[in-house]
gemmi code that builds the backbone of each chain (N, CA, C; Angstrom):
import gemmi

chains = {
    "A": [
        ("MET", (141.582, 96.946, 89.148), (140.349, 96.144, 89.378), (139.473, 97.025, 88.534)),
        ("SER", (138.502, 96.298, 87.898), (137.349, 96.971, 87.004), (136.473, 97.508, 88.067)),
        ("VAL", (135.584, 98.430, 87.309), (134.517, 99.096, 87.996), (132.927, 99.052, 87.170)),
        ("THR", (131.849, 98.322, 88.012), (130.711, 98.267, 87.185), (129.897, 99.397, 87.674)),
        ("VAL", (129.344, 100.144, 86.709), (128.531, 101.196, 87.101), (127.094, 101.023, 87.179)),
        ("LEU", (126.343, 101.356, 88.109), (124.850, 101.071, 88.201), (124.214, 102.254, 88.340)),
        ("ASP", (123.163, 102.819, 87.410), (122.467, 104.042, 87.388), (121.329, 103.718, 88.085)),
        ("VAL", (120.821, 104.155, 89.205), (119.578, 103.838, 89.926), (119.110, 105.293, 90.250)),
        ("LYS", (119.445, 106.481, 89.470), (118.885, 107.784, 89.531), (117.609, 107.879, 89.415)),
        ("GLY", (116.543, 108.707, 90.189), (115.154, 108.754, 90.144), (114.386, 107.648, 90.888)),
        ("LEU", (115.086, 106.239, 91.211), (114.529, 105.385, 91.475), (114.432, 105.334, 93.445)),
        ("ASN", (113.277, 105.002, 93.910), (112.821, 105.031, 95.400), (113.103, 103.680, 95.976)),
        ("CYS", (113.250, 103.555, 97.429), (113.243, 102.527, 97.888), (112.099, 101.308, 97.825)),
        ("PRO", (112.307, 100.112, 97.612), (113.792, 99.724, 97.736), (114.539, 99.397, 96.665)),
        ("LEU", (114.169, 100.045, 95.270), (114.854, 99.675, 94.067), (116.390, 99.849, 93.762)),
        ("PRO", (116.532, 100.813, 94.625), (118.113, 100.865, 94.550), (118.976, 99.761, 95.215)),
        ("ILE", (118.416, 99.101, 96.143), (119.276, 98.035, 96.884), (118.916, 96.832, 95.877)),
        ("LEU", (117.560, 96.447, 95.612), (117.363, 95.330, 94.806), (118.297, 95.463, 93.413)),
        ("ARG", (118.335, 96.562, 92.689), (119.001, 96.488, 91.734), (120.377, 96.354, 91.842)),
        ("ALA", (120.936, 97.066, 92.907), (122.579, 96.612, 93.294), (122.747, 94.956, 93.581)),
        ("LYS", (121.569, 94.746, 94.413), (121.943, 93.187, 94.365), (122.180, 92.280, 93.252)),
        ("LYS", (121.093, 92.758, 92.379), (121.028, 91.975, 90.848), (122.480, 91.987, 90.315)),
        ("ALA", (122.903, 93.512, 90.355), (124.295, 93.879, 89.487), (125.286, 93.092, 90.236)),
        ("ILE", (125.361, 93.061, 91.510), (126.487, 92.680, 92.179), (126.828, 91.128, 92.098)),
        ("LYS", (125.911, 90.628, 91.500), (125.809, 89.183, 91.423), (126.807, 88.836, 90.106)),
        ("ASP", (126.921, 89.973, 89.170), (127.929, 89.747, 87.781), (129.409, 90.298, 88.062)),
        ("VAL", (129.480, 90.999, 89.376), (130.714, 91.639, 89.698), (131.759, 90.530, 90.157)),
        ("ALA", (132.924, 90.570, 89.492), (133.815, 89.516, 90.275), (134.294, 89.991, 91.676)),
        ("SER", (134.708, 88.890, 92.374), (135.058, 89.072, 93.754), (136.325, 89.876, 93.634)),
        ("GLY", (136.426, 91.141, 94.560), (137.436, 91.978, 94.771), (137.120, 93.441, 93.821)),
        ("ALA", (136.391, 92.908, 92.855), (135.925, 94.133, 92.117), (134.895, 95.045, 92.290)),
        ("THR", (134.619, 96.208, 92.000), (133.823, 97.411, 92.628), (132.662, 97.566, 91.832)),
        ("LEU", (131.583, 97.543, 92.577), (130.134, 98.090, 91.698), (129.997, 99.370, 92.168)),
        ("GLN", (129.914, 100.420, 91.287), (129.828, 101.763, 91.542), (128.111, 102.190, 91.255)),
        ("VAL", (127.402, 102.560, 92.642), (126.180, 102.861, 92.474), (125.621, 104.243, 92.223)),
        ("MET", (124.956, 104.772, 91.685), (124.597, 106.215, 91.326), (122.951, 106.048, 92.006)),
        ("ALA", (122.798, 107.136, 92.841), (121.400, 107.038, 93.158), (120.861, 108.367, 93.772)),
        ("THR", (119.517, 108.918, 93.607), (119.147, 110.116, 94.430), (118.381, 109.959, 95.616)),
        ("ASP", (118.185, 108.866, 95.813), (117.220, 108.671, 97.239), (118.011, 108.628, 98.165)),
        ("PRO", (117.636, 109.778, 99.140), (118.507, 110.454, 100.461), (118.534, 109.275, 101.287)),
        ("GLY", (117.305, 108.315, 101.079), (117.567, 107.191, 102.089), (118.415, 105.899, 101.876)),
        ("SER", (119.060, 106.166, 100.482), (119.728, 105.151, 100.158), (121.173, 105.015, 100.822)),
        ("VAL", (121.732, 105.901, 101.610), (122.896, 106.337, 102.612), (122.909, 105.380, 103.405)),
        ("LYS", (121.944, 105.491, 104.264), (122.011, 104.359, 105.621), (121.443, 103.084, 104.995)),
        ("ASP", (120.705, 102.865, 103.869), (120.450, 101.557, 103.439), (121.379, 100.861, 102.661)),
        ("PHE", (122.446, 101.398, 101.935), (123.384, 100.936, 101.518), (124.689, 100.273, 102.686)),
        ("GLU", (124.777, 101.456, 103.625), (125.501, 101.090, 104.639), (125.065, 99.648, 105.425)),
        ("ALA", (123.519, 99.547, 105.677), (123.264, 98.346, 105.993), (123.276, 97.067, 105.072)),
        ("PHE", (122.957, 97.183, 103.886), (123.157, 96.399, 102.987), (124.344, 95.633, 102.934)),
        ("CYS", (125.354, 96.638, 103.136), (127.061, 96.154, 103.058), (127.100, 95.428, 104.372)),
        ("ARG", (126.741, 96.004, 105.523), (127.102, 94.746, 106.480), (126.412, 93.638, 106.595)),
        ("GLN", (125.254, 93.662, 106.426), (124.443, 92.286, 106.366), (125.146, 91.268, 105.041)),
        ("THR", (125.360, 91.771, 103.857), (125.973, 91.009, 102.887), (127.544, 90.876, 102.958)),
        ("GLY", (128.125, 91.061, 103.568), (129.438, 90.894, 103.689), (130.375, 91.888, 102.927)),
        ("ASN", (129.803, 92.682, 102.061), (130.460, 93.562, 101.302), (131.069, 94.699, 101.764)),
        ("ASP", (132.113, 95.264, 101.210), (132.655, 96.382, 101.868), (131.955, 97.759, 101.131)),
        ("LEU", (131.466, 98.773, 101.686), (131.098, 99.958, 101.133), (132.311, 100.938, 101.486)),
        ("VAL", (133.193, 100.769, 100.402), (134.798, 101.455, 100.596), (134.541, 103.089, 100.868)),
        ("SER", (133.710, 103.428, 99.954), (133.369, 104.901, 100.062), (131.830, 105.703, 99.493)),
        ("TRP", (131.481, 106.842, 100.049), (130.359, 107.154, 99.089), (130.555, 108.618, 99.281)),
        ("ASN", (129.962, 109.428, 98.653), (129.752, 110.815, 98.415), (128.617, 111.369, 97.841)),
        ("GLU", (128.479, 112.461, 98.018), (127.001, 113.272, 97.586), (127.588, 114.606, 96.580)),
        ("ASN", (127.047, 114.681, 95.492), (127.117, 115.701, 94.945), (126.059, 116.045, 93.936)),
        ("ALA", (125.464, 117.452, 94.374), (124.234, 117.985, 93.666), (123.082, 116.989, 93.712)),
        ("GLY", (123.083, 116.444, 94.619), (121.996, 115.317, 95.124), (121.786, 113.961, 94.528)),
        ("VAL", (123.016, 113.874, 93.757), (123.491, 112.440, 93.678), (124.283, 111.714, 94.421)),
        ("TYR", (123.873, 110.753, 94.824), (124.698, 109.893, 95.977), (125.453, 108.933, 94.981)),
        ("THR", (126.863, 108.576, 95.230), (127.818, 107.734, 94.612), (128.309, 106.747, 95.615)),
        ("PHE", (128.186, 105.451, 95.644), (128.586, 104.302, 96.244), (129.421, 103.605, 95.895)),
        ("ASN", (130.865, 103.556, 96.404), (131.782, 102.109, 95.817), (131.693, 101.108, 96.854)),
        ("ILE", (131.253, 99.872, 96.237), (131.157, 98.717, 96.997), (131.923, 97.857, 96.455)),
        ("LYS", (132.880, 97.335, 97.372), (133.661, 96.175, 96.692), (133.413, 94.705, 97.416)),
        ("LYS", (132.861, 93.959, 96.228), (132.535, 92.778, 96.315), (133.412, 91.661, 97.232)),
        ("ASN", (132.952, 91.119, 98.180), (133.601, 90.435, 98.976), (133.268, 88.708, 98.625)),
        ("GLY", (133.898, 87.838, 98.362), (133.386, 86.810, 98.302), (132.916, 86.084, 96.937)),
    ],
    "B": [
        ("MET", (119.919, 79.195, 101.411), (121.263, 79.002, 101.939), (121.071, 78.662, 103.333)),
        ("GLU", (122.130, 77.743, 103.284), (122.456, 77.004, 104.472), (122.678, 78.312, 105.791)),
        ("ASN", (122.128, 78.183, 106.943), (122.486, 79.038, 108.025), (122.423, 80.487, 107.764)),
        ("ALA", (121.422, 80.766, 106.751), (121.155, 82.068, 106.413), (120.028, 82.399, 107.578)),
        ("LYS", (119.922, 83.983, 107.805), (118.707, 84.309, 108.565), (117.749, 84.236, 107.963)),
        ("SER", (116.363, 84.165, 108.608), (115.037, 84.160, 107.973), (114.106, 85.121, 108.254)),
        ("MET", (113.113, 85.215, 107.833), (111.943, 86.229, 108.341), (110.449, 85.478, 107.627)),
        ("SER", (109.808, 85.613, 108.496), (108.333, 85.246, 108.019), (107.293, 86.604, 108.274)),
        ("MET", (106.245, 86.467, 107.716), (105.251, 87.709, 107.342), (103.915, 86.973, 107.420)),
        ("ILE", (102.984, 87.365, 108.124), (101.708, 87.123, 107.655), (101.017, 88.276, 107.079)),
        ("VAL", (100.521, 88.058, 106.270), (100.029, 89.385, 105.009), (98.444, 89.208, 105.157)),
        ("THR", (97.770, 90.443, 105.479), (96.301, 90.259, 105.717), (95.722, 91.179, 105.195)),
        ("LYS", (96.371, 92.224, 104.422), (95.723, 93.358, 103.628), (96.012, 93.356, 102.304)),
        ("GLY", (94.980, 93.798, 101.682), (95.059, 93.714, 100.085), (94.930, 95.120, 99.311)),
        ("THR", (95.104, 96.209, 100.213), (94.871, 97.346, 99.489), (96.094, 97.757, 98.810)),
        ("LEU", (95.998, 98.890, 97.930), (97.156, 99.317, 97.066), (98.389, 99.702, 98.017)),
        ("ASP", (97.940, 100.451, 99.121), (98.815, 101.048, 100.159), (99.417, 99.750, 100.876)),
        ("TRP", (98.597, 99.166, 101.585), (99.209, 98.069, 102.419), (99.952, 97.015, 101.988)),
        ("ALA", (99.712, 96.936, 100.346), (100.412, 96.064, 99.455), (102.121, 96.168, 99.682)),
        ("TYR", (102.167, 97.377, 99.978), (103.792, 97.827, 99.914), (104.655, 97.405, 101.009)),
        ("PRO", (104.267, 97.233, 102.249), (105.232, 96.843, 103.080), (105.709, 95.236, 103.147)),
        ("PRO", (104.698, 94.305, 102.716), (105.214, 93.060, 102.557), (106.040, 92.888, 101.530)),
        ("PHE", (105.871, 93.316, 100.475), (106.574, 93.076, 99.207), (107.917, 93.933, 99.465)),
        ("ILE", (107.992, 94.973, 100.123), (109.277, 95.961, 99.932), (110.089, 95.078, 101.009)),
        ("LEU", (109.754, 94.647, 102.006), (110.460, 93.950, 103.083), (110.967, 92.560, 102.912)),
        ("ALA", (110.180, 91.949, 102.168), (110.422, 90.608, 101.545), (111.529, 90.724, 100.338)),
        ("THR", (111.201, 91.490, 99.556), (112.371, 91.580, 98.164), (113.595, 92.029, 98.911)),
        ("THR", (113.619, 93.208, 99.977), (114.845, 93.618, 100.472), (115.562, 92.525, 101.395)),
        ("ALA", (114.630, 92.008, 101.912), (115.358, 90.899, 103.110), (115.989, 89.656, 102.142)),
        ("ALA", (115.259, 89.427, 100.748), (115.955, 88.280, 99.869), (117.204, 88.750, 99.590)),
        ("SER", (117.146, 90.130, 99.322), (118.613, 90.579, 98.458), (119.534, 90.783, 99.564)),
        ("MET", (119.396, 90.568, 101.020), (120.351, 90.876, 101.863), (120.533, 89.316, 102.446)),
        ("GLY", (120.201, 88.255, 101.529), (120.531, 87.030, 102.110), (119.479, 86.320, 102.869)),
        ("LEU", (118.456, 86.846, 103.347), (117.378, 85.896, 104.161), (116.752, 85.217, 103.304)),
        ("ASN", (116.341, 84.098, 103.994), (115.058, 83.209, 103.626), (113.693, 83.642, 103.974)),
        ("VAL", (112.874, 84.038, 102.891), (111.886, 84.780, 103.295), (110.539, 83.899, 103.037)),
        ("THR", (109.468, 83.932, 103.915), (108.161, 83.246, 103.883), (107.384, 84.186, 104.128)),
        ("LEU", (106.231, 84.481, 103.109), (105.242, 85.199, 103.282), (104.031, 84.233, 103.277)),
        ("PHE", (103.011, 84.333, 104.382), (101.602, 83.784, 104.489), (100.661, 84.663, 104.431)),
        ("PHE", (99.848, 84.422, 103.273), (98.736, 85.376, 102.652), (97.365, 84.798, 103.351)),
        ("THR", (96.857, 85.766, 104.112), (95.366, 85.198, 104.784), (94.633, 86.508, 104.392)),
        ("PHE", (93.047, 85.994, 104.673), (91.968, 87.147, 104.545), (92.255, 87.997, 103.387)),
        ("TYR", (92.277, 89.324, 103.534), (92.346, 90.248, 102.302), (93.763, 90.289, 101.403)),
        ("GLY", (94.646, 89.624, 102.383), (96.116, 89.503, 101.693), (96.144, 88.636, 100.398)),
        ("LEU", (95.117, 88.021, 100.411), (94.965, 86.709, 99.169), (95.019, 87.529, 97.707)),
        ("THR", (94.180, 88.704, 97.978), (94.153, 89.295, 96.927), (95.374, 89.610, 96.029)),
        ("LEU", (96.498, 89.928, 96.831), (97.769, 90.264, 96.375), (98.651, 89.013, 95.471)),
        ("LEU", (97.877, 87.721, 95.750), (98.338, 86.569, 94.800), (97.544, 86.499, 93.802)),
        ("LYS", (96.442, 87.201, 93.376), (95.832, 86.909, 92.128), (96.600, 87.413, 90.799)),
        ("LYS", (96.608, 86.682, 89.877), (97.272, 86.487, 88.610), (96.985, 87.921, 88.126)),
        ("LYS", (96.002, 88.663, 88.077), (95.692, 89.825, 87.498), (95.496, 90.694, 88.724)),
        ("LEU", (96.232, 91.776, 89.143), (96.300, 92.667, 90.475), (95.248, 93.811, 89.892)),
        ("ASP", (94.600, 94.081, 90.529), (93.759, 95.401, 90.200), (93.610, 95.872, 91.849)),
        ("LEU", (94.489, 96.466, 92.324), (94.555, 96.796, 93.479), (94.021, 98.554, 93.883)),
        ("LYS", (93.240, 98.696, 94.995), (92.680, 100.097, 95.116), (92.984, 100.661, 96.465)),
        ("VAL", (92.917, 101.808, 96.638), (93.300, 102.749, 98.047), (91.530, 103.289, 98.354)),
        ("THR", (91.610, 103.381, 99.424), (90.223, 103.939, 99.584), (90.508, 105.103, 101.010)),
        ("THR", (89.879, 106.165, 101.011), (90.138, 107.312, 102.208), (89.407, 106.872, 103.093)),
        ("LEU", (88.371, 106.072, 102.997), (87.554, 105.924, 103.949), (88.016, 105.286, 105.419)),
        ("GLY", (87.872, 105.729, 106.153), (88.090, 105.143, 107.701), (89.828, 105.680, 108.022)),
        ("ASN", (90.209, 106.175, 106.952), (91.781, 106.523, 106.972), (92.169, 107.798, 107.078)),
        ("ALA", (91.913, 108.283, 108.613), (92.005, 109.690, 108.899), (93.402, 110.290, 108.491)),
        ("ALA", (94.674, 109.593, 108.738), (95.542, 109.892, 108.300), (96.273, 109.940, 107.193)),
        ("MET", (95.442, 109.539, 105.790), (95.708, 109.918, 104.754), (95.616, 111.235, 103.929)),
        ("GLU", (96.663, 111.798, 103.900), (96.821, 113.131, 103.213), (97.316, 112.803, 101.834)),
        ("MET", (96.944, 113.632, 100.806), (97.634, 113.470, 99.457), (98.020, 114.898, 99.308)),
        ("PRO", (99.555, 114.848, 98.918), (100.022, 116.070, 98.492), (99.342, 116.701, 97.193)),
        ("MET", (98.800, 118.249, 97.349), (97.957, 118.730, 96.049), (98.274, 119.882, 96.362)),
        ("MET", (98.795, 120.687, 95.293), (98.763, 122.086, 95.042), (99.758, 122.728, 96.187)),
        ("GLY", (100.707, 122.021, 96.487), (101.782, 122.515, 97.685), (101.107, 122.321, 99.248)),
        ("MET", (99.932, 121.514, 99.203), (99.359, 121.395, 100.446), (99.423, 119.715, 100.617)),
        ("HIS", (98.873, 119.428, 101.676), (98.473, 118.050, 101.979), (96.909, 118.040, 102.065)),
        ("ILE", (96.063, 117.266, 101.427), (94.381, 117.438, 101.475), (94.251, 116.186, 101.949)),
        ("ALA", (93.140, 116.109, 103.170), (92.876, 114.807, 103.700), (91.182, 114.902, 103.290)),
        ("MET", (90.656, 113.631, 102.877), (89.122, 113.543, 102.336), (88.338, 113.341, 103.564)),
        ("PRO", (87.119, 114.261, 103.860), (86.242, 113.908, 104.785), (85.581, 112.689, 104.218)),
        ("ASN", (85.047, 111.601, 105.460), (84.264, 110.409, 105.179), (83.219, 110.500, 104.301)),
        ("LEU", (82.600, 111.763, 104.646), (81.213, 111.872, 103.859), (81.548, 112.219, 101.992)),
        ("VAL", (82.673, 112.727, 101.936), (83.028, 113.047, 100.858), (83.734, 111.882, 99.904)),
        ("GLY", (84.662, 111.345, 100.927), (85.058, 110.007, 100.282), (84.250, 109.064, 100.056)),
        ("ALA", (82.942, 108.779, 100.436), (81.891, 107.791, 100.221), (81.316, 108.043, 99.110)),
        ("MET", (81.600, 108.980, 98.518), (80.618, 109.267, 97.191), (81.218, 108.466, 96.050)),
        ("PRO", (80.364, 107.932, 95.367), (80.648, 107.254, 93.761), (81.763, 107.800, 93.329)),
        ("GLY", (82.742, 106.938, 92.787), (84.216, 107.414, 92.172), (85.111, 107.855, 92.737)),
        ("MET", (84.961, 108.056, 94.062), (86.064, 108.662, 95.059), (87.128, 107.713, 95.081)),
        ("ASP", (86.908, 106.562, 95.408), (88.042, 105.482, 95.270), (88.784, 105.607, 94.257)),
        ("ALA", (88.301, 105.355, 92.931), (88.968, 105.342, 91.937), (89.800, 106.575, 91.698)),
        ("MET", (89.173, 107.532, 92.063), (89.976, 108.813, 92.154), (91.061, 108.837, 92.927)),
        ("ALA", (91.106, 108.535, 94.267), (92.359, 108.359, 95.179), (93.319, 107.419, 94.509)),
        ("THR", (92.771, 106.250, 94.056), (93.442, 105.280, 93.507), (94.484, 105.851, 92.328)),
        ("GLY", (93.705, 106.479, 91.284), (94.461, 107.116, 90.280), (95.452, 108.168, 90.977)),
        ("MET", (95.143, 108.697, 91.749), (96.222, 109.757, 92.272), (97.124, 109.130, 93.041)),
        ("MET", (96.945, 107.922, 93.936), (98.375, 107.209, 94.154), (98.772, 106.684, 93.096)),
        ("LYS", (98.530, 106.179, 92.223), (99.334, 105.533, 91.314), (100.211, 106.406, 90.406)),
        ("ASN", (99.409, 107.565, 90.339), (100.519, 108.586, 89.702), (101.620, 109.090, 90.448)),
        ("LEU", (101.321, 109.357, 91.841), (102.468, 109.637, 92.436), (103.484, 108.462, 92.681)),
        ("ILE", (103.170, 107.301, 92.635), (104.000, 106.136, 92.575), (104.970, 106.135, 91.352)),
        ("LYS", (104.249, 106.491, 90.450), (104.975, 106.633, 89.269), (106.071, 107.765, 88.916)),
        ("LYS", (105.472, 109.113, 89.870), (106.175, 110.010, 89.532), (107.684, 110.086, 90.348)),
        ("LYS", (107.120, 109.387, 91.587), (108.257, 109.507, 92.835), (109.080, 108.283, 92.546)),
        ("GLY", (109.277, 107.602, 91.373), (110.337, 106.270, 91.063), (110.054, 105.156, 92.186)),
        ("VAL", (108.400, 104.936, 92.638), (108.404, 103.913, 93.468), (107.876, 102.783, 92.664)),
        ("ALA", (108.457, 101.567, 92.804), (108.167, 100.345, 92.144), (106.506, 100.098, 92.250)),
        ("SER", (106.071, 99.554, 91.310), (104.690, 99.039, 91.149), (104.813, 97.736, 91.874)),
        ("ILE", (103.419, 97.358, 92.466), (103.481, 96.074, 93.171), (103.514, 95.003, 92.211)),
        ("GLU", (103.116, 94.965, 91.015), (103.341, 94.172, 90.259), (104.979, 93.745, 90.090)),
        ("GLU", (105.789, 94.801, 89.950), (107.165, 94.833, 89.864), (108.019, 94.004, 91.015)),
        ("LEU", (107.448, 94.415, 92.109), (107.861, 93.982, 93.504), (107.591, 92.419, 93.669)),
        ("ARG", (106.386, 92.274, 93.154), (105.984, 90.791, 93.385), (106.809, 90.016, 92.516)),
        ("GLU", (107.051, 90.640, 91.136), (107.830, 89.474, 90.267), (109.141, 89.365, 90.835)),
        ("MET", (109.838, 90.493, 91.296), (111.078, 90.312, 92.089), (111.053, 89.339, 93.378)),
        ("ALA", (110.107, 89.403, 94.065), (109.885, 88.182, 95.160), (109.867, 87.166, 94.648)),
        ("GLN", (109.357, 86.847, 93.599), (108.964, 85.357, 92.947), (110.520, 85.074, 92.547)),
        ("GLU", (111.177, 85.931, 91.789), (112.446, 85.884, 91.220), (113.511, 85.303, 92.318)),
        ("ALA", (113.392, 86.106, 93.683), (114.076, 86.118, 94.811), (114.066, 84.633, 95.513)),
        ("GLU", (112.882, 84.040, 94.861), (112.452, 82.473, 95.681), (111.995, 82.930, 96.912)),
        ("VAL", (111.418, 84.121, 96.935), (110.350, 83.878, 98.390), (109.189, 83.125, 98.632)),
        ("ARG", (109.304, 82.372, 99.447), (108.350, 81.184, 99.913), (106.851, 81.977, 99.902)),
        ("MET", (105.816, 81.746, 99.010), (104.592, 82.270, 99.263), (103.508, 81.123, 99.536)),
        ("ILE", (103.119, 81.363, 100.690), (102.031, 80.511, 101.082), (100.521, 81.425, 101.144)),
        ("ALA", (99.733, 80.317, 100.310), (98.152, 81.116, 100.630), (97.366, 80.248, 101.647)),
        ("CYS", (96.915, 80.885, 102.383), (95.907, 80.357, 103.272), (94.598, 79.241, 102.701)),
        ("GLN", (94.682, 78.192, 102.810), (93.594, 77.377, 102.360), (92.138, 77.539, 102.793)),
        ("MET", (92.296, 77.939, 103.981), (90.780, 78.412, 104.605), (90.365, 79.535, 104.250)),
        ("THR", (91.033, 80.576, 103.833), (90.687, 81.814, 103.040), (90.106, 81.774, 101.634)),
        ("MET", (90.849, 80.675, 101.122), (90.641, 80.212, 99.668), (89.201, 79.764, 99.728)),
        ("ASP", (88.843, 78.817, 100.643), (87.509, 78.124, 100.685), (86.551, 79.258, 101.121)),
        ("LEU", (86.907, 80.162, 102.283), (86.094, 81.147, 102.654), (85.418, 81.825, 101.540)),
        ("PHE", (86.351, 82.611, 100.823), (85.997, 83.641, 99.832), (85.722, 82.974, 98.375)),
        ("GLU", (85.943, 81.505, 98.394), (85.586, 80.800, 96.918), (86.798, 81.447, 95.911)),
        ("TYR", (87.981, 81.594, 96.277), (88.964, 81.774, 95.342), (89.466, 80.500, 94.721)),
        ("LYS", (89.903, 80.473, 93.340), (90.075, 79.173, 92.658), (91.806, 79.629, 92.677)),
        ("PRO", (92.276, 78.419, 92.747), (93.378, 78.098, 92.017), (94.187, 78.573, 90.831)),
        ("GLU", (93.184, 78.480, 90.063), (93.467, 79.200, 88.584), (93.684, 80.620, 88.642)),
        ("GLU", (93.016, 81.183, 89.571), (93.043, 82.842, 89.666), (94.303, 83.307, 90.135)),
        ("MET", (95.006, 82.376, 90.907), (96.128, 82.897, 91.706), (97.279, 82.409, 91.054)),
        ("LEU", (98.488, 83.043, 91.569), (99.748, 82.831, 90.911), (100.294, 81.383, 90.780)),
        ("ASP", (101.070, 81.124, 89.849), (101.578, 79.590, 89.616), (102.702, 79.394, 91.041)),
        ("GLY", (102.790, 78.249, 91.296), (103.847, 78.061, 92.251), (103.824, 78.200, 93.891)),
        ("LEU", (102.443, 78.643, 93.851), (102.168, 78.748, 95.297), (101.784, 77.571, 96.290)),
        ("GLU", (102.430, 77.965, 97.310), (101.560, 76.844, 98.256), (100.525, 76.944, 98.949)),
        ("TYR", (99.693, 75.774, 99.111), (98.435, 76.112, 99.937), (98.263, 75.203, 101.005)),
        ("ALA", (98.467, 75.993, 102.259), (98.427, 75.511, 103.563), (97.729, 76.342, 104.716)),
        ("GLY", (97.986, 75.808, 105.797), (97.087, 76.600, 106.997), (98.064, 77.103, 108.212)),
        ("ALA", (97.387, 77.178, 109.202), (98.261, 77.796, 110.478), (99.600, 77.017, 111.063)),
        ("ALA", (99.280, 75.842, 110.952), (100.341, 74.827, 111.453), (101.516, 75.207, 110.524)),
        ("THR", (101.395, 75.207, 109.286), (102.576, 75.556, 108.381), (103.192, 76.849, 108.788)),
        ("TYR", (102.228, 77.684, 108.825), (102.769, 79.042, 109.530), (103.868, 79.129, 110.838)),
        ("ILE", (103.158, 78.354, 111.571), (103.664, 78.595, 113.186), (105.246, 77.847, 113.123)),
        ("GLU", (104.960, 76.356, 112.235), (106.305, 75.823, 112.283), (107.432, 76.839, 111.553)),
        ("ASN", (106.931, 77.231, 110.694), (108.023, 78.175, 109.964), (108.425, 79.432, 110.859)),
        ("ALA", (107.427, 79.874, 111.581), (107.755, 81.224, 112.346), (108.752, 80.741, 113.569)),
        ("THR", (108.722, 79.496, 114.070), (109.352, 79.006, 115.150), (110.875, 78.851, 114.698)),
        ("LYS", (111.075, 79.010, 113.406), (112.640, 78.942, 112.900), (112.966, 80.259, 112.411)),
        ("SER", (112.186, 81.315, 112.202), (112.520, 82.506, 111.696), (113.116, 83.438, 112.663)),
        ("ASP", (114.131, 84.243, 112.246), (114.627, 85.084, 113.110), (113.608, 86.183, 113.178)),
        ("ILE", (112.951, 87.068, 112.159), (112.173, 87.869, 112.412), (110.524, 87.331, 111.805)),
        ("ASN", (109.526, 87.931, 112.775), (108.161, 87.626, 112.277), (107.667, 88.875, 112.250)),
        ("LEU", (106.639, 88.886, 111.280), (105.693, 90.252, 111.288), (104.471, 89.937, 110.690)),
        ("PHE", (103.457, 90.842, 111.273), (102.226, 90.455, 110.969), (101.869, 91.815, 110.416)),
        ("ILE", (101.229, 91.984, 109.094), (100.682, 93.156, 108.419), (99.562, 93.159, 107.931)),
    ],
}
model = gemmi.Model(1)
for chain_id, residues in chains.items():
    chain = gemmi.Chain(chain_id)
    for i, (resn, *xyz) in enumerate(residues, 1):
        res = gemmi.Residue()
        res.name, res.seqid = resn, gemmi.SeqId(i, " ")
        for name, pos in zip(("N", "CA", "C"), xyz):
            atom = gemmi.Atom()
            atom.name, atom.element = name, gemmi.Element(name[0])
            atom.pos, atom.b_iso = gemmi.Position(*pos), 0.0
            res.add_atom(atom)
        chain.add_residue(res)
    model.add_chain(chain)
structure = gemmi.Structure()
structure.add_model(model)
structure.setup_entities()
């Protein structure tokens, strides 16, 4: 499945979530949106965002201050 | 959206710092699928003007500390009351906002409009402060307390800011 990459490094709350919401609109159902952020608060926020919107936060990791989220779009 | 959760907010403050909570929460809630209604009253109405010129003041804001030279500096009221101090504090805040990748209020407000956040301007305050609809954003509703209350009874979250 295809992966769409969204770079929101350097942006602060709530912009990573708002940009992700915009980007995921154009992602096909079952495909993955990969978000790269530097906001440490985005970890809890992407968990909550995915729970609320019914998308799957398949995995996330942190490397040198960059948080990478893999979100599978449902529906 | 049918059966979506919903949130309403009463927005009463119109300074640069207090403009953030309503617009951050409104845009985030909308992005999470909630129907959002903002009711702007008293000083909150200034957030609906076409041209925003928001300011922050240190006066009476004892908890306001700005990061400067590796420290946090608070401004005594006597100093903050001097001419030019509000402009200085506003400039500093805007610099920090830009530097830290925080959205501008203009940007958040535009996103709220794009996300179809319902914005209601308090008609009574419009009359009281002699604001004209021409000065305000297009697409606003003008209504009063009963409209807010009806909306609030149907909302899952109701906030006063």
